[in-house]
TILUM-338536 format. One record per residue: x, y, z of N, C-alpha, C in turn. Coordinates in steps of 0.1 Angstrom, whole numbers, plus 5000, padded with zeros to 4 digits. Last residue first. Example, Ala and Ser with C-alpha at 12.3 -4.5 7.8 and 13.67 -1.06 7.14 Angstrom:
residues 2
512849785071513749895071512950005079;513249435078512349555078513249675078;
This chain:
residues 628
812629520701812729620691814129650687;813529470736812629450725812829560714;815829320757815429440751814629410738;815129080782815529110769814929240764;815628840805815328980804815929030791;814528520816815128600805814728740806;815128230837814428360833815228430823;814527940856815228010845814428130841;815127760884814327870879815027940868;815127440900815727540891814727630886;815727240930814927300920815727400911;815727010958816327090947815427140937;814326900979815326820972816026890961;812427070987813627070995814726980989;810527220961811027100967812327120975;808727520969809427430960810027320968;806327780967806827670975807527570965;806928120957806028000959806727900968;807828380934807728320947806728200947;809428640919809028500916809028430930;808728970917809028860926808528730921;809829290908809229170903809729060912;809129600924809929480923809129370916;809229960922808529830923809529720921;809830250944809930170931809130050932;810230560959809430440958809630380944;813330660973812330670962811530550961;815230830997814530710993813430740983;818231010991816831020992816130890988;820931040988820430981001818930991002;821631120964821531220974821031170987;821530890948822830940952822831050962;818730700962819430760952820730820957;817430400971818030520977818930580966;814230250967815630260962816130400967;811730000974812330130977813830130972;808629850965810029840970810429990971;805729640959806329770962807729750967;805429390934805329440947806029570949;804029160911804629290913804429340927;804928810904804028920909804829050910;804828490892805528620891804428720896;805128170909804428270900805128400902;806327830911806327980915805628060904;808627570900807327630902807427780905;810927430894810727500907809427550910;811327330870810827240879810627300893;810027570845811127500853810427410863;809527770819808927650825810027570832;810828100826810727980818809927870826;809628430827810028310835809828180827;810728730812809928610811810528490819;810529070804811028970814810128850813;811529300780810629190784811229100793;811629660775812229530779811229430783;811929940756811029850762811729710764;812430300755812830160752811930070760;811930550765811030500755811330360751;813230630788813730680775813030620763;811930510809811630650807812130700793;810730180798811730270804811430410801;808629930806808730050798809630150805;808529590807809229710814809329820804;806329330812806929430803807429540811;806528980822806229120825806929210815;805328650830806128750822805628890826;803628480843804928430839805828530832;801028530846801928560857803228490855;799228530826799628400831800628410842;798928800820797828730827798228600832;801829000828801028920819800028840827;802129330841802229180843801429110834;804129610837802929540833803029390834;805729900849805629750849804229710845;807830170842806530120843806429970841;810530330859810130220849808630180852;811430500878810830560866810330450856;814130320891813130430892812630470878;814429950886814930090887813830190887;813229680906813229750893813529900895;814429400920814029530923814229620910;813629090919814229180909813729320912;813828800939813428940937814329010927;812428500946813528560938813128700934;811728300973811328420966812628470958;810228010988811328080982810828210975;809627751012809227881006810427951000;809627401006810227521013809827651005;808527071013808627191005809227301014;809926731015809026841018809226961010;813226601024811826591019811026711023;816526681013815526661023814126661017;818826490992818026610995817026581006;822026360999820626340998819826471001;824526461003824426360993822926340989;824026811008824626681011824426581000;822827030997824127051002824826921005;820927010967821126960980822626980984;820327330950820827190950821127140964;818727550931818827500945819227360944;819527800908819327660911819527640926;818528040884818828020899818527870902;819628180855819028060861819528060876;819228420828819628380841819028250846;820328640803819628510806820128470820;819828950789820428880800819628760803;820529150761819829030766820628980778;821929360751820529360748819729240755;824729380751823929430763822429420761;826329280732825729410729824829460740;827129040744828129140743827529280739;824628900766825128920753826129040753;825228740797824828860790825428870776;824128510820824728520806824228640800;824528370852824128490844824828490831;823428150876824128160863823628280856;823728070910823128160900824028160888;822827840936823727870925822927970915;822627770969822027850959823127880948;822027460986823027550981822427630969;820427341015820427371001821527470998;819727291042820327181034820427211019;818927491058817927431049818427321041;821127571075819727581079818727491071;823427521060823327471074821827471079;822927641035823227501036823027441050;822627901029821427831034821727681036;825227981021824528051031823327981037;826927901001826527801011825727861022;826627980966827028010980826427910989;828028020932827127950942827627980956;828028130898828528140912827528070921;829028200865828228110874828828120888;828728400838829328390851828428300859;829528460804828728370814829528370827;829128670777829928640789829028570799;828928630742828328660755829328620766;828728700707829428650718828628690731;826528600680827328690687828028620699;824728440668825628500659826628590666;824328230696823828270683824928320674;826928290715825528290717824828330704;829928160728829228210716827728190718;831528290758830928180749830228250738;833828330785833128380773832628260765;833528280820834028250807833228320796;833928210855833628310844834228270831;832828090885833428060873833028160862;832928050921832628130909833428080897;831727980952832427920941832028000929;832128100984831428120971832328060960;831628051019832428021006831528050995;829928141039831428121042832228111029;827028291047827828251036829328251040;826728271081825928251069826928211058;826828471111827028341104826228341091;826728821109826928701116827228581107;827729171107827229051101827528931110;827029521116827829401116827029281110;825729761119826429731106827129601105;824429771143825729851141826529811129;823029431144823029581146824429641144;823229181118823229231132823129381132;822228931097822429081098822229121112;823528631085822828701096823228851096;823128561051824028581061823328671072;820728531038821728431035822928441045;817728571058818928631052820028521049;814528431049815728441058816928501050;812228371037812328511041813528521050;812628111027811828131040812028271045;815328221009814528101013813928131027;815928440981815828410996815028280998;817928560954817028460960817028450975;818128910944818628770945817528680951;818629210948818029130936818628990936;817829300982818829280970818129190960;816429291004816529420998817529420986;816629031012815429061005815429200999;818929031028818928971015817729011006;819229361044818729221044818929171029;819729621047820929541046820529391044;817329741050818029771038819229681036;816729661076815929601065816629631052;818429821091818729681090817929611079;817230071087818630051082818829901081;814830171095814830071084816230031080;815330361115814630241119814630131108;816330581103817330491109816630361112;815130671070814930661085815830551091;816830881049816530741051816330711066;817631131051816231111047815830971048;819731021076819431141068817931131065;819630781088819830901097819731031090;821430601064820330601074820730711085;823330551046822830691046821730701057;823930291046824930371052824430521053;821830191031821830161046822830261053;821630211003821430331011821430311026;819829950985820930030989820630131000;818229790968817629900975818730000979;819529720936819329680950818829800957;818029690903818829750913818729680926;817629680868817629600880818529670891;817929940854816829840852816629750864;818830270851818930150860817730060858;820030410822818830380830819030250838;822130440805821930540815820730520824;822030200789821830340783821530440793;821230000816821430010801821130150797;822229800843822029940839822229940824;821629580870821829600855821429740851;823029390897822329510892822629520877;822529100918823129170907822329300904;823528870944822628970939823329040927;825328700956824628650943823528750939;824928840988825628740980824728690968;824229031007823829050993824428950983;823729131034823628991030823228991016;825929401043824729351037824829211033;827129631068827329511061826029451056;827929891076826629871070826629741062;830929741074830429871076829029871069;833129481086831829521079831529661083;835229371098835529461088834229531083;834229191116835129291122835529401111;832729021101832029111109832929221114;833828991067833828951081833329061089;831629061039832829091047832729021061;830228781020830128911026831428941035;831828600993831228611006831128751011;831028690959832028660969831228660983;829728830937830128680936831228650946;827529040927828229010939828528860940;827729210897827329080903828129060915;826529430872827429410884826829290892;826529520839826029420848827029420860;825729780816826629720826825929630835;825729910784825029820793826029770803;827030020763826430110773825430040782;828129790750827129870743826329960753;828929610779828829610765827729700760;830329450807829929580801829929560786;830229300839830229280824829729410818;831929220868831429320860831429280845;831829110902832129080888831429190880;833329160933832329210924832729180910;835329090952834229000950833129050940;837729130964836629230967835329170963;838928910953838828920967837729020971;838528950924838328830931838028840946;837029120901837829160913837529040923;836929150869836829030878837729060890;837229390856836029310853835829200864;838129710867838429560867837129490865;838030000846837429910857838029770856;841230160839839930110835839330020846;842830480846842830330845841430290840;844630710861843930690848843930540845;844730900889844930770884844030750872;844231140902845331140892845531000886;842331190921843331090924844431090914;840631370908841531420919842631320922;839131200892840031300886841031350896;837731060911838730990903839731090896;836231270923837131190931838231120922;834631350901835531440908836631370916;833231120895834131170885835131270892;831631100919832631000915833631050906;830131340916830931320927832031210925;828831290891829731410893830631390905;827231070896828331060887829331170889;826331000931826131070918827431060909;825630690944826430810945826530870931;823230520952823730550939824430680939;824430400984823330440975824030470961;825830131003825930250994824730280987;825629891016825130011023825230131014;826729700998827229711011826929851017;825729880968826329760974826829800988;824530000942824030000956824529880963;826930170920826030060923825630060938;827230520911827630400918826530300920;827130660878826930660892827230530898;827330640850828330710857828230720872;825630480837825130620839826130700847;826830230838826930310825826430450827;828330230872827430190861827530270848;831030130890830430250884829630200872;832329920901831029940906830430070901;834829940890834129820887832629840891;835930160902835430180888834530060884;837030040925835930130926835230150912;839229890914838029820919836829910921;840930120905840230030895839129950901;841730260930840830320920840130220911;843630120946842230150951841230190940;846130100933845329980936843930010939;846930360931846830290919846030160921;847030420959846030490950845830410937;849230260965847930230971846830300963;851330380951851030250948849630210953;851330630965851030620951850630480946;852230520989850930590989850430600974;854730420984853730330988852330390987;856430640981856030560969854830470972;855430921000856130790999855530710987;855331240982854731140991855531010990;857831480980857231370973856631280984;857331830989857931690992857231590984;856332080993857232050982858031930984;854332111011855732131016856832101006;852232060994852332191000853732221006;852631790988852931890978853032030984;851831681013853131671009853531770998;849131751011849931811022851431791019;848231590990848231740988849031810999;848331341002849331370992849431520989;846231371019847531361025848631391014;844131391000844331501009845731491015;844331130989844431250980844731370989;843830961010845130961004845431080995;841131021015842131051025843531061019;839930930991839931070995840931111005;840330650993840930730982841030880986;838830601016840230571016840930651005;836230671006836830741017838330721018;835830480986835930620982836630700994;835730251002836730260991836930410988;833530311017834830301024835930311014;831730290996831830421003833130421011;831930020988832430120979832530260985;832929771010832029891009832629990999;834429561018833729551005832729661003;836129571039834729581042833829561030;838629561027838029431032836629451037;838929730996838929731010838129611016;840729610968839429640974839529640989;843129530957842829670958841529710964;843729260957843229320944842829460945;844429200983845529210973845029250959;842629441004843029300999843929320987;843329671030843029641016843429501013;844129721057842729761052842329701039;846729661061845729581068844229611064;847929851046848129711042847129621049;847130081060846630061047846829911042;848730041083847230031084846630011071;851330081073850929951079849429931080;851130341064851330241054851030101060;850630471089849630481078849830371068;852930411104851630371109850630371098;854930541089855030401091853630341096;853930811089854130741076854130591079;854030881117852730871109852830791096;856730881123855830791130854530771122;857631081105858230941104857230841111;856131291115855931241101856431101100;857131321141855731281139855431231125;859731411135859531281142858131231140;859031661121859731551114859631411122;857931881132857031771128857731651122;858432141140859132031147858431901144;855232281132856632291135857132171142;853032111108853232181121854732181124;852831971085852432111085852632181098;853631701087854131781076853931931078;852431611110853831611109854431691098;849731641101850231731112851831731112;849731431083849531571078850031671089;850031211100851031241090850931381085;847731231116849031241122850031281112;845731201096845731321104847131341110;846330941089846431051079846531181086;845830791112847230811107847330921097;843030821112843830871123845230891119;842330681089841930821090842830891101;843230431096843830501085843530641085;841430371117842830391120843630461108;839130351102839230451112840630481116;839830121087839530251080839630371090;840029931107841229971100841030101093;838030031136838429941126839530001118;838030201158837030091158837429991147;841230291173840130311163839230181163;843330301190842030261196840930281186;845630401179845530251179844130211184;845530671184845230621171845030471170;846230791208845030721208844730651194;848530951208848330861219847230761217;848231111184849531031187849330921197;845831231190845831121180847131041182;846731431208845731331212845731211203;848431581192848931511203848031401208;846431681174847531601169848131521180;845031841192844331721186845331631180;846832041198846431941209845731821203;847032171173848232101179847832001190;844432261170845032171160846232101166;844232431192843332311191843932211181;846132621186846332541197845432411197;844732741164846032671162846332581173;842432841177842332741167843632661165;843633031194842832921200842732811190;844633211175845533141184844833021190;842233301164843233231155844233151164;841033431185840433311179841433231171;842833641189842633541200841933411194;842733791165843933711169843733611180;840433821142840433811157841633721161;839833821115840533941121840533941136;840433501098839633611105840533721111;841633281089841733411081840933521087;841333031098842433111104842533241097;839432881085839232891100840332981106;840232881058838832911062838632941077;842932801058842632941055841132981059;842732511063843132611074842732751070;842032281051841132401048841432501059;843932101059843732121045843032251042;843632111087844932141081844732171066;840932031092841432161097842732201090;841031781079840231891073840632021079;842631641097843031651083842331771077;841131661121842431721120842931741106;838831521112838731661117840131731116;839731261106839131341096839131491100;840531191132841531191121840931281109;838131211146839231301150840231311138;836731001134836231141132837331241136;838330781142838130811128837730961126;838230801170839430811163839230851149;835831001187836030871179837230891170;835231231199836531181201836631031197;832631301192833631391188835031331190;831131071203831431081189832531181186;832630991236831531021227832031041213;834531121263833931001256832731051247;836731391255835731321264835331201256;839031661256838631531251837731461261;837731991262838631891265838131761259;835832161249837132221254838132111257;833532161232834432041233835832101237;832032381229831332261234832232141236;833832561218833232591231832532471237;834432441194835432441204834832471218;831932481181832432351183833432351194;831832761180830832691187831232551190;834032811164834032861177833032791186;833332681140834532641147834532691161;831132841132830932701136832132651144;832533081128831333071137831132931141;834433031109834833061122833733051132;832632971087833632871092834032901106;831333221083830633101087831532991093;833533381077832733411088831933291093;834633271053835433261066834533291078;833333301029833033181037833633181051;834133511015832633501017832333391026;836833471011836433581020834933581023;836833250992837133231006836633351015;833933230970835333270973835533270988;831832940974832033080972833533110974;831632660978830332740976830632880971;833732510985833332500971832132590968;834032561012835032611003834632610988;831832401021831832551023832832611013;832832151016831632201009831532351010;835032141034835232121019834032171011;833732161058834632271054834932261039;832231941064831532051058832432161054;833731761077833631741063832931861056;834231761105834431881097834431861082;833531551121834631531112835031651103;831331661133832531631142833731601133;829531701110829731801120831131781128;829731461094829831601088830231701099;829531251112830631261102830831401097;827131311125828331301132829531321123;825331291103825631421109826831421118;825431011098825731111088826131251093;824630901125825930891119826330981108;822831151144822831041135824231031129;823731251177823531281163823431151155;823331331208823031211200822731261186;825631491229824631501219824531371212;827931481245826731411250825631411240;829831631232830031491232828731411237;828231911215828831841226828931691224;826832061197828132011193828831931203;823632081186824332051198825731991195;822132321166823032211167823732201180;820732551163820132441171820932321172;822232711146821832761159821232661168;822232571122823532571130823132621144;819532361114820032491117821332491126;819632111090819632131105820232261108;818131931064818632051069818532061084;818831651044818231701056818931821061;820331561022819031621020818331671032;822731471033821831381027820431431025;822831761051823431631051822431531045;823532071057822732001048823331861046;823232321083823932201078822932131068;822432661077822032521079823132421075;823032931070822732901084822232751086;823832991045822533041048822133001063;826232861045826233011045824933071048;825132611043825832651055825932801056;824032611017823132591028823832641041;826432621002825532741002824532731013;827432371008828132491012827232611012;825632200996825732191010826432321016;826032280969824732300975824832300990;828732190965828432340965827032360972;830731970979829331980975828832130976;834131980967833131970977831731980971;836931800951835831900951834831880963;840331770957839031710960837931820959;842831890955842031880943840631820945;844032120980843531980977842631990964;846532290990845532300979845132160975;847632431020847332311012846332341001;850332631030848832631027848632511017;852632571058852232581044850732581042;852932561085854132581077853832601062;851232711112851132621100852332661091;852132681147851832761135851732661123;853032681181852232621170851932721159;856432761188855032791189854232731178;858932521197858432621187856932641190;860532491228859632441218859032551209;863932631230862532631235861632571224;866732411226865932531223864532521229;868132171227868632281235867932421233;866931991210866931961224867432081233;865131981185865932091190866032081205;864131721179864631801168865431921173;863631591204864331511193864831601182;862231781218863431721224864331651213;860031821202861031931204862331881210;858631591204859231621192860331731193;859031391235858531511227859331541215;858731041236859631151237859131271229;857030821233856530941240857531051242;857630611216857630591231857230711239;857530741192856530641195856430611210;859930881194858730951193857530861197;861830661193861730751205860430831205;861330561168861030481180860930561192;862130781152860730731151860430651163;864830801159863930911162862430861162;865730551149865830581164864930691168;865330601122864630491129864630511144;867130801118865730831117864830721123;869530651121869230771130867730801130;869430461101869430421115869030531125;867330581074868630541081868430511095;864630441055865230551063866530491070;862330391030863630341036864230461043;858830421038860030471031861330421038;857030111044857330251047858630291040;855829901017856529921029856830071032;855329690994854429791000854929811015;856729500981857329630980856429740987;855229260986856529280992857029420992;852029250997852829290986854229320991;849229161008850529101010851429130998;846329281024847329301014848629231018;844129051041844829171039845929161029;841428861024842628871033843329001031;837928811021839228861017840228871028;836228491025836328631029837828681026;836828280997836528301011836728451014;836028110967836428230973836028230988;837027870944836327890956836928020963;836327850909837227890920836427920932;835827580886835327680895836427720905;834927420858836127460865835727590873;832127190860832727310856833927350864;831026970872832226950864832827080859;828827060887829926990894831126980886;827327180867827727260879828927200886;826626970851827527070846828127150857;824926840869826126770865827126870859;822827020871823626990883824926920879;822727230841822227130851823227100862;821927550830823127460834822627360844;820427720804820227630816821527550818;821227870781820627930793820727840805;822127740759823127820766822527880779;820427600743821127520754822127610762;819427790726818527740736819227660747;820727890704821127940718820327880729;819727820681821127800682821627840696;817027900683817327760682818727740685;816228160707816628120694817127980694;813428140729814928130727815128100713;811028260749811328240735812828250733;810328060777811028170772811228150757;807027940786808327920781808928050776;804427950795805428010804806828000798;802827810779802627960779803728020787;803727560758803827600772803827750773;803027530731803327410740803227450755;802727780722801727680718801827560727;804927930728803727940736802727840733;807427940716807027810722805727820730;808728080689807628090697807227960703;812128160684811128060683810028080693;813128460667813128380679812028270677;812928610644814128530645814128440657;811228880660811528810648812828740650;810028820694810628900683811028820671;806828680701808328680703808928760691;803828640720804528700709806028690712;801928540737803128460735803928510723;799828680745799628610733800828530729;800928800767799928700769799628620757;802528990756803128880763802128760765;800729160745801529090736802228970743;799729260769798829180761799629100751;801929410777801529290785800629200777;801829610759802929520758802629390766;799529740767799529680754800629580753;800329820793799229730791799229660778;802430000787802729880794801629780792;801030200773802130130766802430000773;
């Protein structure tokens, strides 16, 4: 099918109603007469268009986003607790301290991964498709686990999966077995992953939310030991929560403290302390459009999940959560939906893979927030166009600042396209899953500009990619302009954006224009290189424009290397064509990789326009169109 379609491309065939320009230039895109001027934007248009300049996002600034209003007495209690006065002294100064116990049973609406829970009952941790026997797991602080296993094992995320796999009585033996082995290996706080503030916050919250799994056994000594570990962990967090690596880690710590204040005896001072810290940390984590400052959809999901669990702890005590927590959930959900494709799964941005539709749907349902995706998330920086079961996602903002970055990626001006449940253009994604089936050694490569569907110069990243998920110098500003326009007999959405990531090194600014028809059947694009100063530099520079093609799509290249056919698994067919432009370059097919929602790397292909072009500026126009 692909070979036959490629032959049609070579003959310059065009769909009915389009103008066939192949007689004059075999590389021309077939454009309808009334829309031929809608594709290309020249340098003068770029300068005169009304554009907004975006810089890295700033923390939330909303007047009514504040801790609950409390009286002078409670303020004094909160201050005293923060200074280290024991809760028993503040609540019952003339009584003996209460023995540790849980005051309520929590029912969290967040679903777990049943397959991972079944694997646990069979004796294995299952993390991003990798099995690790419980008997061979080193739970100590000295052990070197990959980040995904650290999060699951030391953060006790596995408790939720276990609870989803079977009735409680069938799960308690496994839960208590792992709990006992972990406590044996971590009798006292120490340096290392088990005592990372973020993981401790998750661990304490998971212990409290899933307490029936670890406290329902018939061994009183084990039950007492577990309760004491919960209480001691809460005291440790009280003292160390401010030492988190970043704001999301601090939010996790404050969530654990707040939950302990709700569910442990004499917890009122701790709850006051936790609520104030949590709300302040949330304000520092989130930009004013509701996107976390790391720009990571996985971090966005994590923040939503933490607030869902904390809210469940309030309900367990028949208390209303602070209004600010509900406000924050209302802010967090719409930006996440911006990065949900037409197939219901997540886009591959800032280290995320294509998280499955069922997991996303479960999270959104548990949040209780009913809303629609934001089309234009300015500070979080992702633009979205949707029409007729086709979705376009476009990264039109600077990357996160290094102090906020998590698996930070140099993805500025990359895009993804999904039509009818099929990913057509993707980013490689999955850097945050490295250490599972994704090899840790390729993590930095997955964060590079070349791992995204955008333009690179001299194989360099638009923003420097450092180790440990951090980013360096590069894109500082992005100019973006979005508007609707008429295209032929229908409507379309046009987004133009440019970044300065290559200006200092190569003296060039990259601008990308994307125009998608409202029915989702056609995407027109242009990539422009314009001099950053008044004069362009002399000579040539190497460039590559990459379009990573979704899984299961067959590619066929035309003989003139200016076009390609894409045969989708559902039987539909799309045509890609490079226009005659002043930038030069030829089209080729190369190997690539895509990380799916289970953290599994899958081989795919990519279309690459590459060659040498003038350092004085150039333009490259292309068309991706559904045929038939």
